[in-house]
C-alpha positions, 0 to 999 in steps of 0.5 A: 500500500502506498503512502498516498493511499494510506493517508487517503484512507486515514485522512479522517482519523489523522484530521480528527487527531490533529484537531484533538491535539490542538484543542488539548494544547489550547485548553492546557495553556488556557488553564495555565494562563488562568492559574498565573493570572490568579497568582498575580491578583494574590500578589497585588493584594499582599502589596496593598496590605503592606502599605496599609500596615506601614506602621509595623516594625521592621521585624514584621516587614522582615518576616513579611519579606521572608514570607514573600521569598518563601512564596517565590521559592515554592511557586512551582510547588504551589503551581503544581498543586493548583493543577486541577484533575482536568488538567492532569487528564489533558496532560495524560491525553497529550502524552498518549497522543504523542506516543501514537503519533510516533508509532504512526510515523514509524509505520509510514516509514516502513510503508515507504520502504515497502513501496520502494521495493514494489516499484523496483519489482514493477521493472524487474519481474520474474515472469512477463506476458506479451501479446503476439499478432499473427495473420496469413496476410503477412506470409509470402503467398505462392501457388501452394500457399494455404491459409489453413496450413502455413508457418510463421517464422520468428526472426525474419523480415515479417516477424523480427522478434525472437521469443526465448524462455517461453513457458506459457501460450494461449489464444486470446481471439481470432477471426476465420473466414466461413467458406461459401462452399458447402462442398469442398476439398476433403468433403466431396467424396461419397463411397457406395456399392451396388448389386447387379445379378447378385454381383456387388460392385464398389464405386465412389463419386466426387461431388462438384466443389461449390455451394448448393441449395437443398434441391441442387445438392440432391440433383448433383448426387443423382447425376453422379451416381446415374453416370456411374451406372451408365458408364458400367453398362447397367440397365437402370432408371437410376435413382431419385433424390428429392428434398423437402423444404419444410422438413429439410430431409432427403428421400432417396429411391431406386427405380425398379426395372424388369431386366436381368442387368438391372440394379437390385440394390444400392448401398451408400456408405455414409461412414466413409463420407462423414463430411457429406452425411450431415449435408444429406441428413444421414447418420454415419452408417450404411444406407441400403436402398433396394429396387422399388423402395426408398429411404428418408433421411432421419435428420434434417440436412445440415449444410454448415460446418460447426467448428474448426480446431486450431492446431499448433504442433510447436506448443507442448501438449500440457498447454493444449486441450485434450481431444480424440485425435491427440492433436496439439489443439490450442482451441476449438473455434465455433462457426457462428453465422448470424446472417446469410451474408456474413463470411467471417466468424469472430471468436474470443476466448472466455475470460475464465480461461485467463485464470488457467496457467498451464506452464511448461519447461522454458523453450525457444519459440522459433516458429508457429505452424498454424493449422485449421482442421474441420469438424470431421472424424478424420483429420482434414484441413479446413477448405477456407478457399484461401480466405485470410485469417488472423490470431492474437496469442498471449506468450508467457516468458520467464525473465529471471532464469536463475530459477533454472539453475 
């Protein structure tokens, strides 16, 4: 606590004490003045009696003179005896106040020394934190550059500072683009098989990487599977895929054809197409459709990605968040799209995480590999279409390395 703060807090007590001291001082001297005035009156009365008794002999005068001398010699004792009980209480209170003021002065002196040490500690901290801004725009782009997978190197032209003895790391806030494509790299594959005359054929298709509506996505699935049937010389009316705009569910049916070389059943393996199973509203299990029958998706179609995981392999696992993939996940960033035209999600770490301190052994941080993985069971880089992102990190650095010895 600083001296200024102490005086500010105790200003009423100090003021009251000073007023009490001044009041006691005035009362004390006022009482002393009254006693002195009373003595002067007694002295004048005695002189008057001497004049009226001038006829007395010299011996009487001498006696009176001796008596006056004795009065003067005993003035201090008479003065002391004349002090009233109130005066004694005032003297005692004055002594007590003086003692307390001395104690207060010592305490203030100690606080002054403590404040000096605190000021020194402000400029000689053992641990400091620094904010680090990283963004994909600052990195040199080439033909293979991917804003969901790039390296930031420290000590070069773009990031000249170096960070030694780093013992803590966390994300403060970031902004990440929301891709306009519902189907993109890593989430365009559909694996399926079909049976013709009791023989099973395994196949797969890749949907076009673009944005879709419910109807256009269904039309794309039908076109790609029918193309496989045609290419393999299969007699089939193909499949029908329809989208219900009120329930947001898909219905997939397989037409029945009276022919030996016709498709008897179709199995879509959604477990191997996990990024697209949500888009069509199916679970990650196989869906079997026999000729002349249809299936309806159990869930509403979900075209949106839910989140991406920010992974930085250079950061020790103790400062990362545990996850099913064992990755160095710094944070999970949700995609929040308040409106259809919003193309960026903004994220800020909760304040309660600021109290979590997962320190690791001091390390020299020479680079950061920024990776964004989409919300799939497999580790697939998020297809951002090279939309720019930015991050703010907090680094905790050990200044006083004597603790390492």
